[in-house]
C-alpha positions as CSV (number, residue, x, y, z in Angstrom):
1,M,101.1,135.8,164.8
2,A,99.1,134.7,161.8
3,Q,95.5,135.7,161.3
4,V,93.3,133.1,159.3
5,L,90.7,135.1,157.1
6,E,88.0,133.3,155.2
7,F,87.2,134.5,151.7
8,R,83.7,133.9,150.5
9,L,82.2,133.7,147.0
10,P,81.4,137.3,146.1
11,D,78.4,138.9,144.6
12,L,79.0,138.4,140.9
13,G,76.3,141.0,139.9
14,E,73.2,141.0,137.7
15,G,71.4,138.9,140.2
16,L,73.7,135.7,139.9
17,T,73.2,133.5,143.3
18,E,75.5,130.7,142.5
19,A,78.6,129.9,140.3
20,E,80.3,126.6,139.3
21,I,83.9,126.0,140.0
22,V,85.8,125.3,136.7
23,R,89.3,125.3,137.9
24,W,91.3,126.2,140.8
25,L,94.2,128.5,140.2
26,V,95.9,127.9,143.6
27,E,96.8,124.9,145.9
28,V,96.8,124.7,149.6
29,G,100.0,125.9,150.9
30,D,100.5,128.5,148.1
31,V,101.4,132.2,148.8
32,V,98.7,134.5,147.2
33,A,99.1,138.3,146.7
34,V,96.4,140.8,147.1
35,D,94.0,140.7,144.1
36,Q,95.7,137.5,142.8
37,P,93.0,135.2,141.0
38,V,92.5,132.0,143.1
39,V,89.6,130.2,141.1
40,E,87.9,130.3,137.8
41,V,84.2,130.1,137.9
42,E,81.5,129.9,135.4
43,T,78.2,131.8,136.0
44,A,75.1,132.1,134.0
45,K,76.7,135.0,132.2
46,A,80.5,134.2,131.6
47,M,83.6,132.6,132.8
48,V,85.4,134.9,135.4
49,D,88.5,134.8,137.6
50,V,87.8,135.6,141.2
51,P,90.6,137.4,142.9
52,C,91.4,137.1,146.7
53,P,91.5,140.4,148.6
54,Y,93.9,139.1,151.1
55,A,97.6,138.3,150.9
56,G,99.0,135.4,152.7
57,V,99.1,131.5,152.7
58,V,96.2,129.4,151.3
59,T,95.1,127.2,154.3
60,A,91.9,125.5,152.9
61,R,89.9,125.3,149.7
62,F,86.1,124.7,149.6
63,G,84.5,122.9,146.7
64,E,85.8,120.5,143.8
65,E,86.0,121.4,140.2
66,G,82.7,121.1,138.7
67,S,80.8,121.7,141.8
68,E,78.5,124.8,142.4
69,L,78.8,127.1,145.3
70,P,76.2,129.8,146.3
71,V,76.9,133.4,146.8
72,G,78.4,133.9,150.2
73,A,79.7,130.3,150.7
74,P,83.3,130.0,151.7
75,L,85.9,129.8,148.9
76,I,89.2,129.7,150.6
77,T,91.0,130.5,154.0
78,V,94.0,132.5,154.0
79,A,96.6,132.8,156.7
80,V,97.8,136.5,156.8
81,G,101.2,136.6,158.2
82,A,101.9,133.1,158.3
83,A,105.3,131.4,157.2
84,A,105.1,129.9,153.6
85,P,106.5,126.4,153.0
86,D,109.9,127.7,151.8
87,G,110.2,129.6,155.2
88,S,109.3,133.1,154.1
89,T,106.6,135.0,155.7
90,A,103.7,136.1,153.8
91,D,103.3,139.9,153.5
92,S,99.8,141.0,153.8
93,G,100.7,144.4,152.7
94,G,98.5,146.0,155.1
95,S,95.5,144.3,153.6
96,A,94.1,142.3,156.4
97,G,90.8,144.0,155.8
98,G,90.7,142.9,152.2
99,S,91.4,145.0,149.0
100,G,87.7,145.8,148.3
101,N,87.8,144.0,144.8
102,V,85.5,140.9,144.1
103,L,86.5,140.7,140.4
104,V,89.6,142.4,138.6
105,G,88.4,145.7,137.7
106,Y,85.1,145.7,140.0
107,G,84.4,147.0,143.5
108,T,83.1,145.1,146.1
109,S,79.3,144.7,146.6
110,E,77.4,143.1,149.3
111,A,76.4,139.7,148.6
112,P,72.5,138.8,148.5
113,A,70.9,138.0,151.8
114,R,70.3,134.2,152.5
115,R,68.4,133.3,155.6
116,R,68.9,130.1,157.9
117,R,67.7,129.3,161.1
118,V,70.3,128.9,163.8
119,R,70.7,125.6,165.5
120,P,71.5,125.2,169.0
121,A,75.4,124.6,169.4
122,P,77.2,122.8,172.2
123,A,79.9,125.5,172.6
124,V,80.7,128.9,171.1
125,P,83.4,128.6,168.5
126,A,86.9,130.3,169.4
127,A,87.0,132.2,166.1
128,A,85.3,132.5,162.9
129,N,86.4,134.5,159.8
130,G,89.6,135.5,161.4
131,R,87.7,137.3,164.3
132,S,87.5,136.5,167.9
133,I,83.9,135.7,169.0
134,A,84.6,135.0,172.8
135,S,81.9,135.8,175.3
136,P,82.2,139.3,176.7
137,P,84.0,139.7,180.0
138,G,81.8,140.0,183.2
139,A,78.8,138.3,181.7
140,P,76.5,136.9,184.6
141,D,76.6,133.1,185.1
142,D,73.0,132.7,185.7
143,G,69.8,133.8,184.0
144,P,69.4,134.4,180.1
145,R,72.9,135.4,178.6
146,A,74.0,136.9,175.4
147,Q,76.0,134.7,173.5
148,T,77.8,135.1,169.9
149,V,76.7,132.3,167.5
150,G,78.3,133.1,164.1
151,Q,78.8,135.5,161.4
152,D,76.7,136.3,158.3
153,A,78.1,136.7,154.8
154,S,78.8,140.4,155.1
155,G,80.8,139.7,158.3
156,A,78.2,141.0,160.8
157,V,78.0,139.2,164.1
158,A,75.0,137.4,164.9
159,T,74.0,137.1,168.6
160,A,71.4,134.9,170.4
161,R,70.0,134.6,173.9
162,V,70.6,131.2,175.9
163,D,68.4,130.5,178.8
164,E,69.0,128.2,181.7
165,S,67.6,125.1,179.6
166,G,70.3,125.8,176.9
167,A,67.7,126.9,174.3
168,T,69.0,129.4,171.9
169,G,66.9,132.2,170.3
170,R,67.4,135.8,169.2
171,A,67.0,138.3,171.9
172,G,63.3,139.6,172.1
173,A,62.3,136.9,169.3
174,P,61.5,133.2,169.4
175,E,63.9,132.2,166.8
176,A,67.1,133.3,165.5
177,V,68.0,134.0,161.9
178,V,71.3,135.0,160.5
179,D,72.3,135.5,156.8
180,G,74.5,133.1,154.8
181,P,74.3,129.8,153.7
182,V,73.4,126.7,155.7
183,P,76.6,125.5,157.2
184,V,77.5,122.2,155.2
185,I,80.8,120.3,155.3
186,S,81.2,120.3,151.6
187,P,79.5,121.1,148.2
188,L,78.9,117.5,147.5
189,V,76.7,117.4,150.4
190,R,74.7,120.2,149.3
191,R,74.4,118.7,145.9
192,L,73.3,115.6,147.3
193,A,70.4,117.3,149.3
194,R,69.4,119.4,146.1
195,E,69.1,116.5,143.9
196,N,67.0,114.7,146.4
197,G,64.7,117.7,147.0
198,L,65.8,117.8,150.6
199,D,65.7,121.3,152.4
200,L,69.0,121.6,154.3
201,K,67.3,124.3,156.6
202,E,65.1,121.5,158.1
203,L,68.0,119.5,159.4
204,T,70.2,119.7,162.5
205,G,73.6,119.0,161.8
206,S,75.6,116.5,164.0
207,G,79.0,118.2,163.3
208,P,80.8,120.7,165.4
209,D,78.7,123.8,165.7
210,G,75.6,122.4,163.9
211,L,77.7,121.4,160.8
212,I,75.6,119.3,158.6
213,L,77.4,116.3,157.5
214,R,76.9,113.8,154.6
215,A,75.7,111.2,157.2
216,D,73.0,113.8,158.3
217,V,71.6,114.0,154.7
218,E,71.7,110.4,154.0
219,Y,70.0,109.6,157.4
220,A,67.2,112.2,156.4
221,L,66.8,110.5,153.0
222,R,66.5,107.1,154.5
223,A,63.9,108.4,157.0
224,A,61.8,110.0,154.1
225,A,62.0,106.7,152.0
226,A,61.0,104.6,155.0
227,Q,58.1,106.8,155.7
228,T,57.1,106.8,152.1
229,R,57.2,102.9,152.2
230,T,55.0,102.7,155.2
231,A,52.5,105.3,154.2
232,P,49.0,103.6,153.4
233,V,48.4,103.8,149.7
234,P,44.8,104.9,148.7
235,A,42.9,102.4,146.6
236,A,42.8,103.3,143.2
237,T,39.2,104.1,141.7
238,P,38.1,102.9,138.2
239,A,37.2,106.4,137.4
240,T,40.6,107.8,138.2
241,A,43.6,106.7,136.2
242,P,47.0,106.5,137.9
243,A,49.2,109.4,137.4
244,T,52.1,108.7,135.2
245,T,55.3,110.6,134.4
246,P,56.2,110.7,130.8
247,K,59.6,109.3,129.9
248,G,62.4,111.3,128.7
249,T,65.6,112.9,129.4
250,R,65.7,115.8,131.8
251,V,68.1,118.5,131.1
252,P,68.8,120.9,134.0
253,L,67.7,124.5,133.4
254,K,70.8,126.2,134.7
255,G,73.9,128.2,133.5
256,V,73.4,130.1,130.3
257,R,70.2,128.3,129.5
258,G,68.7,129.0,132.6
259,A,69.5,132.7,132.6
260,V,68.0,133.1,129.3
261,A,64.8,131.4,130.3
262,D,64.6,133.6,133.4
263,K,65.1,136.9,131.5
264,L,62.9,136.2,128.6
265,S,60.1,134.9,130.9
266,R,60.4,138.2,132.9
267,S,60.3,140.0,129.6
268,R,57.1,138.4,128.5
269,T,55.5,138.8,132.0
270,E,56.4,142.7,132.6
271,I,56.6,144.2,129.0
272,P,53.5,144.8,126.9
273,D,55.3,144.3,123.7
274,A,54.2,144.6,119.9
275,T,55.8,143.9,116.6
276,C,55.7,145.5,113.4
277,W,57.7,144.7,110.1
278,V,58.5,145.7,106.7
279,D,60.2,144.2,103.5
280,A,63.1,146.5,102.2
281,D,65.3,146.3,99.2
282,A,68.9,145.9,100.3
283,T,70.5,145.8,96.9
284,E,72.0,149.3,97.3
285,L,73.1,148.6,100.8
286,M,74.9,145.6,99.6
287,R,76.6,147.5,96.6
288,A,77.7,150.1,99.1
289,R,79.3,147.5,101.3
290,A,81.1,146.0,98.3
291,A,82.3,149.4,97.2
292,M,83.9,150.1,100.9
293,N,85.5,146.7,101.0
294,A,87.2,147.2,97.6
295,T,89.3,150.0,98.9
296,G,91.8,148.1,100.7
297,A,90.9,149.3,104.2
298,P,89.8,147.1,107.0
299,K,86.6,145.3,105.9
300,I,83.2,146.6,106.9
301,S,80.8,143.9,108.2
302,L,77.0,144.0,107.4
303,L,76.1,144.0,110.9
304,A,78.2,147.2,111.5
305,L,76.3,148.9,108.7
306,L,73.0,147.9,110.4
307,A,74.2,149.0,113.7
308,R,75.1,152.4,112.3
309,I,71.7,152.7,110.8
310,C,70.2,151.7,114.2
311,T,72.2,154.5,116.1
312,A,71.1,157.2,113.4
313,A,67.4,156.0,113.9
314,L,67.7,156.1,117.7
315,A,68.9,159.7,117.6
316,R,65.8,160.6,115.6
317,F,63.5,158.4,117.7
318,P,64.8,158.4,121.4
319,E,61.8,156.9,122.9
320,L,63.0,153.5,121.7
321,N,66.5,154.0,123.7
322,S,64.9,153.9,126.9
323,T,63.7,151.8,130.0
324,V,60.7,151.8,132.3
325,D,61.0,152.5,136.0
326,M,57.7,151.2,137.4
327,A,58.5,151.8,140.9
328,A,58.6,155.5,140.1
329,R,56.1,155.3,137.2
330,E,58.8,157.0,134.8
331,I,60.0,156.2,131.4
332,V,63.9,156.9,131.5
333,R,65.4,158.1,128.2
334,L,69.0,157.2,127.8
335,D,71.7,159.5,126.6
336,A,74.0,156.9,125.3
337,V,73.3,154.0,123.2
338,H,74.9,150.6,124.3
339,L,74.1,148.3,121.4
340,G,73.6,144.7,122.3
341,F,73.6,142.0,119.6
342,A,72.5,138.3,119.8
343,A,75.3,135.8,119.5
344,Q,74.8,131.9,119.3
345,T,77.3,130.1,121.1
346,E,78.0,126.5,122.1
347,R,77.2,127.5,125.5
348,G,73.7,129.1,124.3
349,L,72.5,132.5,123.5
350,V,74.6,135.6,124.6
351,V,74.0,139.3,124.0
352,P,77.5,141.1,124.1
353,V,77.2,144.9,124.3
354,V,79.0,147.4,122.2
355,K,79.3,150.3,124.7
356,D,78.7,153.9,123.2
357,A,77.9,152.3,119.7
358,H,76.5,156.1,118.6
359,T,80.2,157.4,118.9
360,R,81.8,154.8,116.4
361,D,81.9,154.8,112.6
362,A,81.3,151.7,110.6
363,E,85.0,150.5,110.8
364,A,85.2,150.7,114.4
365,L,81.8,149.0,114.8
366,S,83.2,146.0,112.7
367,A,86.3,145.8,115.0
368,E,84.3,145.7,118.2
369,F,81.7,143.4,116.8
370,A,84.4,140.9,115.6
371,R,86.2,141.2,119.1
372,L,83.1,140.5,121.1
373,T,82.0,137.4,118.9
374,E,85.4,135.8,119.2
375,A,85.1,136.4,123.1
376,A,81.7,134.9,123.0
377,R,82.8,131.6,121.1
378,T,85.7,131.0,123.6
379,G,83.7,131.8,126.7
380,T,85.9,134.8,127.8
381,L,83.5,137.6,127.7
382,T,83.3,139.6,131.1
383,P,80.3,140.4,133.0
384,A,80.8,144.2,132.0
385,E,80.7,143.0,128.4
386,L,77.3,141.4,128.8
387,T,75.4,144.0,130.7
388,G,74.3,147.7,130.2
389,G,72.7,147.2,126.9
390,T,70.0,149.8,126.0
391,F,69.0,148.4,122.5
392,T,69.5,145.0,120.7
393,L,70.2,144.1,117.2
394,N,69.4,140.8,116.4
395,N,70.4,139.3,113.0
396,Y,68.6,136.0,112.7
397,G,69.1,135.7,109.0
398,V,72.1,133.9,109.6
399,F,70.2,131.0,110.5
400,G,68.5,131.1,107.1
401,V,65.0,132.4,108.1
402,D,63.2,135.4,106.7
403,G,61.3,136.8,109.7
404,S,60.9,136.5,113.4
405,T,59.1,138.3,116.4
406,P,61.9,138.9,118.8
407,I,61.4,139.1,122.5
408,I,62.7,142.4,124.0
409,N,66.0,142.1,126.1
410,H,64.7,143.1,129.5
411,P,65.1,145.9,130.7
412,E,65.5,147.6,127.2
413,A,62.4,148.9,125.3
414,A,63.0,147.6,121.8
415,M,64.7,145.1,119.4
416,L,65.4,145.2,115.7
417,G,65.3,141.8,114.0
418,V,67.0,141.3,110.6
419,G,66.2,138.3,108.3
420,R,68.3,136.9,105.6
421,I,68.9,138.8,102.5
422,V,67.8,136.7,99.4
423,P,67.1,137.4,95.8
424,K,63.4,138.0,95.2
425,P,61.0,139.5,92.6
426,W,60.6,143.2,93.4
427,V,59.0,146.2,91.5
428,H,62.1,148.6,90.9
429,E,61.4,151.8,89.2
430,G,58.2,150.7,87.8
431,E,59.6,147.4,86.4
432,L,59.7,144.0,87.9
433,A,63.3,143.0,88.7
434,V,65.2,140.5,91.0
435,R,66.5,142.4,94.0
436,Q,68.1,141.6,97.2
437,V,65.2,141.7,99.6
438,V,65.4,141.5,103.4
439,Q,62.6,141.6,106.2
440,L,63.0,143.9,109.2
441,S,60.9,143.5,112.2
442,L,60.8,145.8,115.4
443,T,59.3,144.6,118.7
444,F,59.0,147.5,121.1
445,D,57.6,148.1,124.5
446,H,54.2,149.9,124.2
447,R,54.4,151.6,127.4
448,V,57.3,153.9,125.9
449,C,55.7,154.8,122.8
450,D,52.9,154.2,120.4
451,G,52.7,152.7,116.8
452,G,53.4,155.6,115.2
453,T,56.7,156.1,116.7
454,A,57.6,152.5,116.0
455,G,56.6,152.8,112.5
456,G,58.5,155.8,111.9
457,F,61.8,154.1,113.4
458,L,61.3,151.2,111.3
459,R,60.3,153.0,108.1
460,Y,63.8,155.2,108.7
461,V,65.8,152.0,108.9
462,A,64.1,150.7,105.7
463,D,64.9,153.8,103.9
464,C,68.6,153.7,105.0
465,V,68.8,150.1,103.8
466,E,67.3,150.8,100.6
467,Q,69.1,154.1,100.0
468,P,72.2,154.3,102.1
469,A,72.7,157.9,101.0
470,V,69.9,158.8,103.5
471,L,72.7,158.2,106.4
472,L,74.7,161.1,104.8
473,R,72.3,163.6,106.6
474,T,73.4,162.1,110.1
475,L,77.3,161.7,109.3
């Protein structure tokens, strides 16, 4: 006998609470295997394929392409052990309980809790999420009685008490709450409510088991509009000018742009940052790079040389490769250098991370920078490639600017900014000459170190830029 299991949008990590459906990879009636990708979604971090932890026949899909779903909302239902359209039987492979994978290569993590009020339901559903939720045998016929009313996003069954009048509430509490999204018939209904500022938790659905239909949302919007029209309008006084809304185009702050806004705002709110900067003569660094690339070996990028200088500087000043745990009131100095670098793409600013950058030479760093940059441009970076950084290198010189005061990539402790390298008058060996000059800036968390440490780090970086032979001490 087939068992119908519901697969919900999993927690995609990094505090992400929703994702947009880009492309469905399966149709209703298709047979899926364990961990087979069923949908491609776009989060504020990257485009990812979501695999299904069950094997069986797809019986339903939830959400149209282009719609947004919150974490914990149903994605698909799968009939495990059902007959496929060609007459074969889908083999669950012993995986009715799920494979444990929410993304290819990632383990299951619990979805963030969402709270909603439980509406009184006319009848208890026979099954939900593939589990029986019938009333227990031998329950009394009179007086308050326990009744199962649904399941939350993690699969836990929520119970409530029903008194003689039919009112529902959690045992020992005036109201019942369960985890999970508000039951809505489709993501389009959820979007309609969101665009009109309507709180779905305040509605009582007219569908089965309190399901909120499009008609419920439209009725609530009409009622609100009618109430607004009939509300008395206070007379305007000559001393008070009527409020006006400036005209313009509204751009939703979501996706990558929204994630950047949230992270930078948090950085400015939590981190007491300071910035120091210095001009450096990069003529010898540019000559050293040209000599490396003239050997016929794989090309070395300027970013890779700067990254190699950064890892050497962090070995000398480990305070800047750290994070602050305010809950424990501790500074955590990190052993490995996972170097992030800012990359501007059509989808916005992203920061791919080169893992274990301190173990890579200039050639290996060049190859990894090239790979991650291409993935950033095509939107194929994975969440793992966008998280876990311990220090960030920001080459804003590619935009034709000399200097900047970077905002630290929370929860890191510092960021090195590099301006454009341009010919400028410079005193070299006691004489005025035209040299290739670059401005370097370091923004650092003042909680992890003082100006002396930050200045020492930046001076060492500048010395390596001006005299690349300084690096030989650490090679």
